[in-house]
gemmi code that builds the backbone of each chain (N, CA, C; Angstrom):
import gemmi

chains = {
    "A": [
        ("MET", (106.246, 33.895, 6.108), (105.386, 34.067, 7.284), (105.804, 33.129, 8.418)),
        ("SER", (106.883, 32.345, 8.148), (107.253, 31.351, 9.148), (108.156, 31.924, 10.232)),
        ("LYS", (108.657, 33.117, 9.996), (109.583, 33.697, 10.972), (108.794, 34.253, 12.158)),
        ("ARG", (109.172, 33.859, 13.331), (108.487, 34.350, 14.522), (109.030, 35.719, 14.947)),
        ("PHE", (108.160, 36.522, 15.501), (108.618, 37.814, 15.997), (109.230, 37.637, 17.375)),
        ("SER", (110.294, 38.355, 17.592), (110.892, 38.327, 18.923), (110.073, 39.214, 19.841)),
        ("CYS", (110.125, 38.953, 21.106), (109.373, 39.763, 22.059), (110.065, 39.718, 23.407)),
        ("LYS", (110.773, 40.771, 23.696), (111.549, 40.792, 24.936), (110.659, 41.027, 26.155)),
        ("GLN", (111.047, 40.445, 27.248), (110.313, 40.647, 28.500), (110.810, 41.905, 29.192)),
        ("GLU", (110.532, 43.014, 28.568), (110.981, 44.284, 29.146), (109.789, 45.207, 29.307)),
        ("THR", (109.910, 46.147, 30.208), (108.845, 47.134, 30.332), (109.079, 48.226, 29.287)),
        ("LEU", (108.030, 48.596, 28.617), (108.135, 49.647, 27.619), (108.228, 51.000, 28.308)),
        ("THR", (109.270, 51.736, 27.983), (109.342, 53.102, 28.477), (108.925, 54.009, 27.326)),
        ("ALA", (107.653, 54.306, 27.299), (107.093, 55.033, 26.165), (106.720, 56.454, 26.551)),
        ("SER", (106.884, 57.339, 25.600), (106.435, 58.706, 25.853), (105.759, 59.258, 24.611)),
        ("LEU", (104.794, 60.102, 24.859), (104.034, 60.693, 23.759), (104.795, 61.900, 23.214)),
        ("ARG", (104.999, 61.907, 21.918), (105.676, 63.027, 21.266), (104.788, 63.582, 20.161)),
        ("GLY", (105.161, 64.734, 19.662), (104.385, 65.273, 18.565), (104.956, 66.563, 18.060)),
        ("HIS", (104.433, 67.023, 16.950), (104.747, 68.387, 16.571), (103.569, 69.044, 15.885)),
        ("ILE", (103.627, 70.340, 15.878), (102.517, 71.124, 15.342), (103.024, 72.103, 14.291)),
        ("TRP", (102.148, 72.516, 13.436), (102.464, 73.560, 12.485), (101.182, 74.273, 12.101)),
        ("ILE", (101.326, 75.428, 11.504), (100.157, 76.175, 11.057), (100.108, 76.127, 9.541)),
        ("GLU", (98.970, 75.744, 9.044), (98.831, 75.624, 7.610), (98.055, 76.813, 7.060)),
        ("GLY", (98.509, 77.316, 5.956), (97.834, 78.424, 5.285), (97.380, 78.014, 3.908)),
        ("SER", (97.134, 78.996, 3.071), (96.613, 78.709, 1.731), (97.626, 77.971, 0.863)),
        ("GLU", (98.915, 78.090, 1.196), (99.962, 77.466, 0.366), (100.565, 76.212, 0.994)),
        ("GLY", (99.881, 75.675, 1.985), (100.471, 74.540, 2.707), (101.026, 75.058, 4.019)),
        ("THR", (102.227, 74.607, 4.393), (102.791, 75.070, 5.663), (102.963, 76.584, 5.656)),
        ("PHE", (102.485, 77.198, 6.729), (102.653, 78.633, 6.866), (103.682, 78.931, 7.965)),
        ("LEU", (103.541, 78.275, 9.091), (104.499, 78.430, 10.190), (104.762, 77.083, 10.849)),
        ("GLY", (106.020, 76.782, 11.042), (106.388, 75.567, 11.769), (107.680, 75.841, 12.515)),
        ("TYR", (108.219, 74.817, 13.153), (109.424, 75.017, 13.964), (110.583, 75.599, 13.154)),
        ("GLY", (110.746, 75.121, 11.940), (111.845, 75.603, 11.105), (111.707, 77.079, 10.755)),
        ("ARG", (110.490, 77.481, 10.391), (110.260, 78.878, 10.016), (110.376, 79.812, 11.223)),
        ("ILE", (109.906, 79.322, 12.368), (110.036, 80.120, 13.591), (111.519, 80.310, 13.924)),
        ("ALA", (112.288, 79.231, 13.809), (113.728, 79.329, 14.076), (114.372, 80.343, 13.142)),
        ("LEU", (113.959, 80.310, 11.886), (114.512, 81.244, 10.905), (114.166, 82.695, 11.271)),
        ("LEU", (112.919, 82.929, 11.638), (112.514, 84.286, 12.041), (113.348, 84.760, 13.233)),
        ("GLU", (113.548, 83.878, 14.201), (114.309, 84.256, 15.392), (115.776, 84.549, 15.065)),
        ("ARG", (116.332, 83.800, 14.136), (117.720, 84.050, 13.749), (117.852, 85.363, 12.960)),
        ("ILE", (116.831, 85.643, 12.160), (116.849, 86.917, 11.424), (116.783, 88.070, 12.427)),
        ("ARG", (115.970, 87.909, 13.443), (115.899, 88.915, 14.499), (117.267, 89.090, 15.155)),
        ("GLU", (117.940, 87.958, 15.375), (119.234, 87.973, 16.066), (120.334, 88.610, 15.213)),
        ("TYR", (120.369, 88.231, 13.918), (121.474, 88.661, 13.065), (121.172, 89.867, 12.178)),
        ("GLY", (119.889, 90.175, 12.007), (119.536, 91.267, 11.104), (119.954, 91.009, 9.669)),
        ("SER", (120.072, 89.737, 9.344), (120.555, 89.359, 8.014), (120.042, 87.967, 7.658)),
        ("ILE", (119.485, 87.836, 6.451), (119.005, 86.518, 6.022), (120.185, 85.596, 5.769)),
        ("THR", (121.237, 86.161, 5.179), (122.432, 85.350, 4.890), (122.979, 84.725, 6.162)),
        ("LYS", (123.156, 85.562, 7.186), (123.720, 85.050, 8.445), (122.757, 84.104, 9.153)),
        ("ALA", (121.471, 84.456, 9.098), (120.466, 83.596, 9.737), (120.467, 82.220, 9.093)),
        ("ALA", (120.473, 82.216, 7.749), (120.457, 80.943, 7.017), (121.704, 80.128, 7.335)),
        ("LYS", (122.859, 80.804, 7.325), (124.121, 80.118, 7.599), (124.113, 79.488, 8.990)),
        ("SER", (123.585, 80.224, 9.958), (123.571, 79.718, 11.340), (122.699, 78.478, 11.479)),
        ("LEU", (121.741, 78.318, 10.552), (120.864, 77.140, 10.582), (121.320, 76.086, 9.565)),
        ("GLU", (122.469, 76.336, 8.952), (122.977, 75.455, 7.885), (121.927, 75.254, 6.803)),
        ("MET", (121.295, 76.343, 6.449), (120.223, 76.322, 5.453), (120.673, 77.132, 4.240)),
        ("PRO", (120.447, 76.609, 3.035), (120.821, 77.403, 1.858), (120.064, 78.740, 1.852)),
        ("TYR", (120.739, 79.786, 1.400), (120.114, 81.108, 1.362), (118.810, 81.084, 0.569)),
        ("ARG", (118.844, 80.375, -0.556), (117.650, 80.319, -1.408), (116.457, 79.727, -0.670)),
        ("LYS", (116.735, 78.731, 0.173), (115.641, 78.118, 0.919), (115.089, 79.099, 1.949)),
        ("ALA", (116.002, 79.792, 2.633), (115.575, 80.778, 3.635), (114.705, 81.848, 2.972)),
        ("TRP", (115.179, 82.307, 1.834), (114.438, 83.342, 1.119), (113.050, 82.823, 0.716)),
        ("PHE", (113.010, 81.596, 0.232), (111.742, 80.983, -0.169), (110.781, 80.906, 1.021)),
        ("LEU", (111.294, 80.496, 2.172), (110.446, 80.348, 3.359), (109.873, 81.694, 3.802)),
        ("ILE", (110.721, 82.712, 3.780), (110.268, 84.040, 4.196), (109.242, 84.573, 3.198)),
        ("ASP", (109.539, 84.389, 1.930), (108.615, 84.855, 0.902), (107.272, 84.136, 1.022)),
        ("SER", (107.333, 82.854, 1.345), (106.105, 82.070, 1.520), (105.273, 82.616, 2.680)),
        ("MET", (105.930, 82.932, 3.789), (105.206, 83.509, 4.940), (104.614, 84.860, 4.563)),
        ("ASN", (105.450, 85.705, 3.999), (105.003, 87.062, 3.669), (103.833, 87.072, 2.685)),
        ("ARG", (103.870, 86.129, 1.740), (102.810, 86.086, 0.733), (101.462, 85.675, 1.317)),
        ("GLN", (101.482, 85.049, 2.484), (100.244, 84.528, 3.050), (99.608, 85.444, 4.091)),
        ("VAL", (100.229, 86.580, 4.344), (99.679, 87.501, 5.338), (99.495, 88.895, 4.743)),
        ("SER", (98.645, 89.679, 5.397), (98.384, 91.007, 4.846), (99.514, 91.985, 5.166)),
        ("LYS", (100.187, 91.763, 6.304), (101.369, 92.569, 6.641), (102.567, 91.641, 6.795)),
        ("PRO", (103.675, 91.966, 6.133), (104.815, 91.033, 6.111), (105.424, 90.798, 7.486)),
        ("TYR", (106.035, 89.658, 7.662), (106.728, 89.307, 8.909), (108.201, 89.738, 8.848)),
        ("VAL", (108.725, 89.761, 7.645), (110.143, 90.105, 7.459), (110.227, 91.199, 6.407)),
        ("VAL", (110.961, 92.247, 6.726), (111.148, 93.304, 5.735), (112.638, 93.575, 5.547)),
        ("THR", (112.966, 93.972, 4.341), (114.358, 94.283, 4.055), (114.427, 95.684, 3.469)),
        ("SER", (115.515, 96.363, 3.763), (115.751, 97.617, 3.068), (116.949, 97.393, 2.167)),
        ("ALA", (116.721, 97.659, 0.893), (117.769, 97.391, -0.090), (118.768, 98.541, -0.128)),
        ("GLY", (119.961, 98.236, -0.611), (120.971, 99.247, -0.899), (121.548, 99.941, 0.328)),
        ("GLY", (122.092, 101.100, 0.114), (122.762, 101.838, 1.177), (124.197, 101.349, 1.301)),
        ("ARG", (125.008, 102.094, 2.017), (126.428, 101.738, 2.083), (126.668, 100.378, 2.736)),
        ("LYS", (125.802, 100.030, 3.698), (125.988, 98.748, 4.381), (125.200, 97.608, 3.742)),
        ("GLY", (124.598, 97.898, 2.599), (123.907, 96.828, 1.875), (122.534, 96.501, 2.414)),
        ("GLY", (121.929, 97.419, 3.087), (120.559, 97.197, 3.564), (120.504, 96.370, 4.830)),
        ("GLY", (119.295, 96.156, 5.288), (119.118, 95.383, 6.522), (117.831, 94.593, 6.466)),
        ("THR", (117.691, 93.677, 7.372), (116.510, 92.820, 7.419), (115.994, 92.774, 8.846)),
        ("TRP", (114.710, 92.924, 9.013), (114.181, 92.797, 10.363), (112.772, 92.191, 10.394)),
        ("ILE", (112.416, 91.841, 11.631), (111.117, 91.220, 11.883), (110.133, 92.320, 12.261)),
        ("THR", (108.977, 92.316, 11.651), (107.957, 93.315, 11.981), (107.228, 92.916, 13.274)),
        ("SER", (106.399, 93.819, 13.761), (105.650, 93.487, 14.982), (104.676, 92.337, 14.727)),
        ("GLU", (104.173, 92.253, 13.503), (103.303, 91.116, 13.155), (104.088, 89.798, 13.227)),
        ("GLY", (105.327, 89.842, 12.759), (106.192, 88.662, 12.838), (106.475, 88.289, 14.283)),
        ("GLU", (106.749, 89.306, 15.097), (107.006, 89.067, 16.524), (105.795, 88.422, 17.185)),
        ("LYS", (104.620, 88.927, 16.809), (103.392, 88.376, 17.398), (103.214, 86.910, 17.004)),
        ("ALA", (103.504, 86.629, 15.744), (103.374, 85.255, 15.254), (104.307, 84.311, 16.018)),
        ("ILE", (105.544, 84.776, 16.243), (106.510, 83.962, 17.000), (105.978, 83.678, 18.395)),
        ("ALA", (105.478, 84.735, 19.047), (104.983, 84.603, 20.419), (103.786, 83.649, 20.490)),
        ("VAL", (102.852, 83.819, 19.560), (101.657, 82.959, 19.557), (102.055, 81.500, 19.309)),
        ("PHE", (102.977, 81.311, 18.373), (103.403, 79.937, 18.066), (103.989, 79.259, 19.295)),
        ("TRP", (104.883, 79.967, 19.998), (105.513, 79.352, 21.180), (104.510, 79.116, 22.300)),
        ("LYS", (103.520, 80.002, 22.380), (102.491, 79.824, 23.412), (101.692, 78.540, 23.136)),
        ("ILE", (101.320, 78.349, 21.873), (100.595, 77.121, 21.509), (101.491, 75.903, 21.743)),
        ("HIS", (102.756, 76.040, 21.366), (103.715, 74.944, 21.567), (103.780, 74.535, 23.040)),
        ("GLU", (103.800, 75.561, 23.910), (103.884, 75.304, 25.349), (102.648, 74.519, 25.824)),
        ("LYS", (101.482, 74.963, 25.356), (100.250, 74.248, 25.725), (100.266, 72.829, 25.174)),
        ("PHE", (100.827, 72.685, 23.986), (100.920, 71.370, 23.364), (101.801, 70.442, 24.202)),
        ("GLN", (102.916, 70.974, 24.706), (103.794, 70.159, 25.550), (103.066, 69.692, 26.801)),
        ("LYS", (102.224, 70.583, 27.354), (101.441, 70.194, 28.540), (100.438, 69.111, 28.180)),
        ("PHE", (99.814, 69.261, 27.010), (98.864, 68.251, 26.530), (99.560, 66.896, 26.413)),
        ("LEU", (100.748, 66.879, 25.811), (101.488, 65.625, 25.618), (101.825, 64.980, 26.967)),
        ("LYS", (102.165, 65.824, 27.921), (102.521, 65.322, 29.242), (101.287, 64.700, 29.925)),
        ("ARG", (100.173, 65.410, 29.829), (98.931, 64.893, 30.432), (98.541, 63.555, 29.819)),
        ("GLN", (98.587, 63.480, 28.489), (98.155, 62.269, 27.807), (99.156, 61.123, 27.981)),
        ("GLY", (100.339, 61.451, 28.473), (101.354, 60.430, 28.701), (100.881, 59.324, 29.639)),
        ("ASN", (99.944, 59.655, 30.523), (99.393, 58.640, 31.431), (98.661, 57.558, 30.643)),
        ("ALA", (97.906, 57.982, 29.643), (97.178, 57.021, 28.804), (98.166, 56.116, 28.083)),
        ("VAL", (99.287, 56.709, 27.661), (100.305, 55.921, 26.952), (100.859, 54.822, 27.842)),
        ("SER", (101.101, 55.159, 29.095), (101.712, 54.163, 29.978), (100.772, 52.969, 30.202)),
        ("SER", (99.477, 53.192, 29.998), (98.527, 52.088, 30.196), (98.638, 51.025, 29.105)),
        ("ILE", (99.219, 51.378, 27.963), (99.312, 50.367, 26.900), (100.621, 49.593, 26.960)),
        ("SER", (101.493, 49.984, 27.865), (102.814, 49.370, 27.877), (102.912, 48.211, 28.862)),
        ("LYS", (101.807, 47.918, 29.536), (101.879, 46.867, 30.574), (101.665, 45.471, 29.995)),
    ],
    "B": [
        ("MET", (120.112, 90.627, -1.434), (119.253, 91.232, -0.419), (118.400, 92.348, -1.022)),
        ("SER", (118.581, 92.567, -2.331), (117.856, 93.685, -2.921), (116.444, 93.304, -3.355)),
        ("LYS", (116.204, 92.018, -3.393), (114.898, 91.581, -3.867), (113.853, 91.778, -2.760)),
        ("ARG", (112.786, 92.483, -3.096), (111.750, 92.724, -2.096), (110.810, 91.533, -1.989)),
        ("PHE", (110.300, 91.294, -0.805), (109.327, 90.228, -0.630), (107.958, 90.719, -1.050)),
        ("SER", (107.276, 89.851, -1.743), (105.906, 90.188, -2.111), (105.005, 90.006, -0.895)),
        ("CYS", (103.899, 90.693, -0.870), (102.981, 90.566, 0.258), (101.578, 90.896, -0.203)),
        ("LYS", (100.798, 89.880, -0.382), (99.447, 90.082, -0.890), (98.503, 90.601, 0.190)),
        ("GLN", (97.571, 91.408, -0.234), (96.567, 91.920, 0.698), (95.422, 90.921, 0.817)),
        ("GLU", (95.718, 89.806, 1.384), (94.701, 88.774, 1.551), (94.613, 88.393, 3.017)),
        ("THR", (93.481, 87.873, 3.391), (93.363, 87.372, 4.746), (93.922, 85.952, 4.794)),
        ("LEU", (94.729, 85.697, 5.795), (95.295, 84.370, 5.955), (94.225, 83.414, 6.474)),
        ("THR", (94.007, 82.342, 5.757), (93.139, 81.289, 6.273), (94.034, 80.201, 6.827)),
        ("ALA", (94.319, 80.335, 8.115), (95.288, 79.437, 8.730), (94.610, 78.440, 9.651)),
        ("SER", (95.163, 77.262, 9.706), (94.655, 76.285, 10.656), (95.812, 75.543, 11.306)),
        ("LEU", (95.594, 75.188, 12.555), (96.627, 74.494, 13.308), (96.566, 73.004, 12.992)),
        ("ARG", (97.706, 72.449, 12.636), (97.786, 71.023, 12.330), (98.868, 70.389, 13.195)),
        ("GLY", (98.890, 69.099, 13.209), (99.947, 68.443, 13.957), (99.862, 66.950, 13.842)),
        ("HIS", (100.880, 66.300, 14.327), (100.731, 64.866, 14.487), (101.469, 64.385, 15.727)),
        ("ILE", (101.075, 63.217, 16.158), (101.625, 62.655, 17.395), (102.164, 61.253, 17.134)),
        ("TRP", (103.041, 60.825, 17.981), (103.516, 59.450, 17.940), (104.003, 59.075, 19.333)),
        ("ILE", (104.165, 57.790, 19.546), (104.649, 57.319, 20.835), (106.061, 56.800, 20.634)),
        ("GLU", (106.937, 57.298, 21.473), (108.325, 56.902, 21.351), (108.671, 55.878, 22.420)),
        ("GLY", (109.404, 54.881, 22.041), (109.855, 53.860, 22.984), (111.366, 53.830, 23.054)),
        ("SER", (111.911, 52.731, 23.511), (113.359, 52.623, 23.695), (114.108, 52.643, 22.360)),
        ("GLU", (113.432, 52.295, 21.275), (114.094, 52.224, 19.966), (113.730, 53.374, 19.041)),
        ("GLY", (113.184, 54.408, 19.591), (112.685, 55.504, 18.740), (111.184, 55.376, 18.612)),
        ("THR", (110.662, 55.561, 17.399), (109.211, 55.469, 17.243), (108.714, 54.083, 17.645)),
        ("PHE", (107.683, 54.094, 18.457), (107.074, 52.827, 18.848), (105.711, 52.678, 18.169)),
        ("LEU", (104.912, 53.721, 18.219), (103.602, 53.724, 17.556), (103.350, 55.073, 16.911)),
        ("GLY", (102.925, 55.026, 15.666), (102.541, 56.261, 14.974), (101.439, 55.918, 13.992)),
        ("TYR", (101.015, 56.892, 13.212), (99.892, 56.661, 12.298), (100.154, 55.496, 11.340)),
        ("GLY", (101.371, 55.399, 10.833), (101.704, 54.339, 9.887), (101.610, 52.955, 10.516)),
        ("ARG", (102.138, 52.834, 11.738), (102.120, 51.529, 12.412), (100.700, 51.133, 12.808)),
        ("ILE", (99.925, 52.132, 13.231), (98.527, 51.860, 13.584), (97.768, 51.373, 12.336)),
        ("ALA", (97.992, 52.039, 11.226), (97.329, 51.633, 9.971), (97.711, 50.196, 9.627)),
        ("LEU", (98.986, 49.870, 9.811), (99.450, 48.514, 9.515), (98.762, 47.485, 10.415)),
        ("LEU", (98.688, 47.786, 11.704), (98.006, 46.868, 12.638), (96.556, 46.657, 12.217)),
        ("GLU", (95.899, 47.750, 11.851), (94.484, 47.639, 11.468), (94.299, 46.823, 10.187)),
        ("ARG", (95.234, 46.976, 9.261), (95.134, 46.190, 8.025), (95.422, 44.707, 8.289)),
        ("ILE", (96.342, 44.446, 9.212), (96.619, 43.036, 9.563), (95.368, 42.424, 10.192)),
        ("ARG", (94.705, 43.192, 11.033), (93.454, 42.725, 11.632), (92.437, 42.422, 10.529)),
        ("GLU", (92.403, 43.312, 9.520), (91.420, 43.166, 8.441), (91.719, 41.948, 7.552)),
        ("TYR", (93.021, 41.791, 7.190), (93.374, 40.763, 6.211), (93.896, 39.460, 6.813)),
        ("GLY", (94.306, 39.513, 8.091), (94.896, 38.310, 8.681), (96.173, 37.879, 7.994)),
        ("SER", (96.820, 38.818, 7.361), (98.032, 38.493, 6.589), (98.912, 39.726, 6.480)),
        ("ILE", (100.189, 39.550, 6.787), (101.121, 40.684, 6.681), (101.320, 41.055, 5.211)),
        ("THR", (101.395, 40.027, 4.376), (101.599, 40.269, 2.940), (100.468, 41.134, 2.370)),
        ("LYS", (99.239, 40.745, 2.662), (98.098, 41.497, 2.141), (97.991, 42.882, 2.780)),
        ("ALA", (98.278, 42.934, 4.083), (98.216, 44.223, 4.788), (99.231, 45.194, 4.177)),
        ("ALA", (100.456, 44.693, 3.959), (101.522, 45.530, 3.405), (101.138, 46.002, 2.001)),
        ("LYS", (100.648, 45.057, 1.195), (100.271, 45.383, -0.183), (99.191, 46.463, -0.209)),
        ("SER", (98.219, 46.352, 0.702), (97.120, 47.320, 0.715), (97.591, 48.721, 1.090)),
        ("LEU", (98.746, 48.785, 1.766), (99.313, 50.088, 2.142), (100.439, 50.498, 1.188)),
        ("GLU", (100.616, 49.713, 0.132), (101.722, 49.929, -0.802), (103.059, 50.016, -0.078)),
        ("MET", (103.222, 49.087, 0.861), (104.427, 49.051, 1.691), (105.171, 47.747, 1.397)),
        ("PRO", (106.492, 47.804, 1.240), (107.215, 46.555, 1.024), (107.013, 45.597, 2.206)),
        ("TYR", (106.931, 44.319, 1.916), (106.723, 43.333, 2.976), (107.807, 43.437, 4.053)),
        ("ARG", (109.049, 43.617, 3.604), (110.162, 43.705, 4.564), (109.970, 44.851, 5.547)),
        ("LYS", (109.439, 45.974, 5.036), (109.230, 47.115, 5.924), (108.133, 46.804, 6.944)),
        ("ALA", (107.056, 46.202, 6.450), (105.951, 45.852, 7.352), (106.460, 44.930, 8.451)),
        ("TRP", (107.252, 43.930, 8.030), (107.780, 42.980, 8.999), (108.671, 43.690, 10.025)),
        ("PHE", (109.505, 44.606, 9.517), (110.391, 45.365, 10.404), (109.574, 46.173, 11.429)),
        ("LEU", (108.510, 46.813, 10.971), (107.695, 47.646, 11.860), (107.027, 46.801, 12.943)),
        ("ILE", (106.509, 45.646, 12.539), (105.845, 44.770, 13.512), (106.861, 44.241, 14.522)),
        ("ASP", (108.004, 43.835, 13.994), (109.049, 43.318, 14.881), (109.508, 44.394, 15.857)),
        ("SER", (109.592, 45.621, 15.360), (109.998, 46.736, 16.217), (108.991, 46.959, 17.347)),
        ("MET", (107.703, 46.897, 17.016), (106.670, 47.043, 18.061), (106.765, 45.900, 19.061)),
        ("ASN", (106.791, 44.690, 18.542), (106.807, 43.510, 19.409), (108.016, 43.478, 20.347)),
        ("ARG", (109.159, 43.916, 19.820), (110.367, 43.893, 20.645), (110.316, 44.878, 21.798)),
        ("GLN", (109.448, 45.884, 21.688), (109.413, 46.933, 22.709), (108.351, 46.705, 23.789)),
        ("VAL", (107.609, 45.621, 23.671), (106.573, 45.345, 24.681), (106.754, 43.955, 25.279)),
        ("SER", (106.155, 43.758, 26.441), (106.326, 42.458, 27.095), (105.440, 41.389, 26.465)),
        ("LYS", (104.269, 41.819, 25.929), (103.414, 40.877, 25.200), (103.231, 41.388, 23.778)),
        ("PRO", (103.446, 40.525, 22.784), (103.436, 40.995, 21.388), (102.092, 41.534, 20.935)),
        ("TYR", (102.125, 42.427, 19.969), (100.904, 42.992, 19.385), (100.428, 42.160, 18.198)),
        ("VAL", (101.384, 41.520, 17.537), (101.059, 40.735, 16.344), (101.666, 39.344, 16.523)),
        ("VAL", (100.867, 38.328, 16.286), (101.400, 36.965, 16.365), (101.081, 36.212, 15.073)),
        ("THR", (101.969, 35.303, 14.740), (101.764, 34.504, 13.529), (101.831, 33.037, 13.909)),
        ("SER", (101.081, 32.243, 13.196), (101.254, 30.796, 13.353), (101.823, 30.291, 12.038)),
        ("ALA", (102.939, 29.624, 12.147), (103.632, 29.164, 10.940), (103.025, 27.858, 10.446)),
        ("GLY", (103.228, 27.602, 9.186), (102.882, 26.309, 8.605), (101.393, 26.024, 8.514)),
        ("GLY", (101.055, 24.771, 8.469), (99.669, 24.350, 8.295), (99.312, 24.396, 6.825)),
        ("ARG", (98.191, 23.787, 6.470), (97.832, 23.682, 5.052), (97.590, 25.041, 4.408)),
        ("LYS", (97.076, 25.973, 5.211), (96.801, 27.305, 4.650), (97.969, 28.275, 4.827)),
        ("GLY", (99.093, 27.777, 5.302), (100.291, 28.607, 5.402), (100.314, 29.511, 6.624)),
        ("GLY", (99.584, 29.155, 7.629), (99.602, 29.917, 8.874), (98.732, 31.150, 8.806)),
        ("GLY", (98.707, 31.886, 9.907), (97.868, 33.088, 9.965), (98.515, 34.149, 10.829)),
        ("THR", (98.014, 35.336, 10.745), (98.558, 36.448, 11.514), (97.407, 37.203, 12.155)),
        ("TRP", (97.535, 37.500, 13.412), (96.479, 38.282, 14.045), (96.998, 39.229, 15.111)),
        ("ILE", (96.119, 40.127, 15.495), (96.429, 41.143, 16.502), (96.004, 40.606, 17.862)),
        ("THR", (96.875, 40.740, 18.837), (96.545, 40.295, 20.197), (95.683, 41.351, 20.893)),
        ("SER", (95.169, 40.994, 22.065), (94.353, 41.970, 22.805), (95.199, 43.170, 23.234)),
        ("GLU", (96.497, 42.921, 23.470), (97.389, 44.054, 23.802), (97.519, 44.989, 22.599)),
        ("GLY", (97.592, 44.412, 21.426), (97.636, 45.220, 20.201), (96.357, 46.009, 20.006)),
        ("GLU", (95.231, 45.343, 20.252), (93.938, 46.016, 20.123), (93.840, 47.190, 21.099)),
        ("LYS", (94.349, 46.961, 22.308), (94.314, 48.026, 23.314), (95.165, 49.217, 22.860)),
        ("ALA", (96.318, 48.909, 22.317), (97.222, 49.969, 21.844), (96.550, 50.799, 20.746)),
        ("ILE", (95.882, 50.113, 19.808), (95.175, 50.820, 18.732), (94.117, 51.747, 19.323)),
        ("ALA", (93.347, 51.219, 20.268), (92.256, 52.005, 20.867), (92.793, 53.223, 21.620)),
        ("VAL", (93.849, 53.000, 22.403), (94.427, 54.109, 23.180), (94.991, 55.173, 22.240)),
        ("PHE", (95.659, 54.719, 21.194), (96.244, 55.680, 20.247), (95.164, 56.563, 19.621)),
        ("TRP", (94.073, 55.945, 19.171), (93.004, 56.737, 18.539), (92.309, 57.664, 19.531)),
        ("LYS", (92.250, 57.219, 20.789), (91.630, 58.061, 21.825), (92.477, 59.321, 22.041)),
        ("ILE", (93.794, 59.124, 22.118), (94.688, 60.279, 22.276), (94.601, 61.167, 21.031)),
        ("HIS", (94.562, 60.532, 19.874), (94.450, 61.282, 18.618), (93.198, 62.171, 18.619)),
        ("GLU", (92.099, 61.596, 19.096), (90.826, 62.336, 19.145), (90.951, 63.570, 20.058)),
        ("LYS", (91.564, 63.356, 21.227), (91.775, 64.489, 22.146), (92.704, 65.526, 21.509)),
        ("PHE", (93.682, 65.036, 20.761), (94.624, 65.924, 20.095), (93.897, 66.785, 19.050)),
        ("GLN", (92.982, 66.183, 18.325), (92.213, 66.942, 17.331), (91.402, 68.044, 18.011)),
        ("LYS", (90.858, 67.736, 19.183), (90.099, 68.752, 19.944), (91.023, 69.872, 20.400)),
        ("PHE", (92.213, 69.477, 20.843), (93.209, 70.462, 21.251), (93.533, 71.409, 20.091)),
        ("LEU", (93.771, 70.827, 18.925), (94.123, 71.633, 17.745), (92.989, 72.597, 17.396)),
        ("LYS", (91.768, 72.130, 17.536), (90.608, 72.952, 17.220), (90.503, 74.123, 18.201)),
        ("ARG", (90.679, 73.811, 19.486), (90.615, 74.858, 20.521), (91.688, 75.913, 20.284)),
        ("GLN", (92.902, 75.471, 20.022), (94.011, 76.401, 19.856), (93.938, 77.164, 18.530)),
        ("GLY", (93.081, 76.699, 17.658), (92.901, 77.369, 16.377), (92.508, 78.835, 16.530)),
        ("ASN", (91.838, 79.146, 17.630), (91.453, 80.542, 17.892), (92.682, 81.433, 18.041)),
        ("ALA", (93.676, 80.904, 18.741), (94.919, 81.662, 18.919), (95.594, 81.893, 17.571)),
        ("VAL", (95.507, 80.884, 16.706), (96.118, 81.002, 15.383), (95.477, 82.130, 14.586)),
        ("SER", (94.166, 82.213, 14.686), (93.490, 83.239, 13.888), (93.887, 84.650, 14.321)),
        ("SER", (94.372, 84.767, 15.564), (94.770, 86.100, 16.043), (96.062, 86.580, 15.385)),
        ("ILE", (96.841, 85.683, 14.809), (98.093, 86.133, 14.191), (97.910, 86.450, 12.709)),
        ("SER", (96.731, 86.168, 12.195), (96.571, 86.311, 10.752), (95.965, 87.651, 10.370)),
        ("LYS", (95.722, 88.495, 11.374), (95.073, 89.764, 11.044), (96.079, 90.830, 10.642)),
    ],
}
model = gemmi.Model(1)
for chain_id, residues in chains.items():
    chain = gemmi.Chain(chain_id)
    for i, (resn, *xyz) in enumerate(residues, 1):
        res = gemmi.Residue()
        res.name, res.seqid = resn, gemmi.SeqId(i, " ")
        for name, pos in zip(("N", "CA", "C"), xyz):
            atom = gemmi.Atom()
            atom.name, atom.element = name, gemmi.Element(name[0])
            atom.pos, atom.b_iso = gemmi.Position(*pos), 0.0
            res.add_atom(atom)
        chain.add_residue(res)
    model.add_chain(chain)
structure = gemmi.Structure()
structure.add_model(model)
structure.setup_entities()
């Protein structure tokens, strides 16, 4: 306890940060990672490619999608198996809506963080 | 890609969650963990006891306090070395202000999450 803490005579440049997620019956239901995955699936039409683009193991991507789908009455991601091209994967309209709502809340959250940033600056003096 | 996703016919009970922190020049400056540590130091007047009560190694507690102190012009935690009782540790008024401001922002954040919860429920149908 004899060591003194250093304390520089500098002004604190502080900013308020945060993140949000939606919790469901199984824990996390939607967060930034899952939204990114949904958007990549929309882009590539493939879980394999979507997962690869996020440097995420396929098994993890599959687990995340299955977790989302299991928590809603209509799935967010659907796949068609088989066929000459090996099937396809796409985002349903419910999934699209979820993405849109999430980003809308995120946008409001960013505004909230910016507004509250004034309070933060009051503690740095 | 042949494995189908399961999808239960259940209503999603979703809630919006999140957390916030204040970032300074060194990365995290204040977050829930650091606030808890400050409050325990206030309670126990000792970093050792505060750390123990949070099941945190003493070195980590010391690092966190030093990190806070280094980022502000007036320290949040001060210690007096030596003396028959081995010195003491307490929170300065600047530290107290930081704790109060953080909880105030947290409270507003909880209200924000509650308000936005309505938007969340719209994606679960």
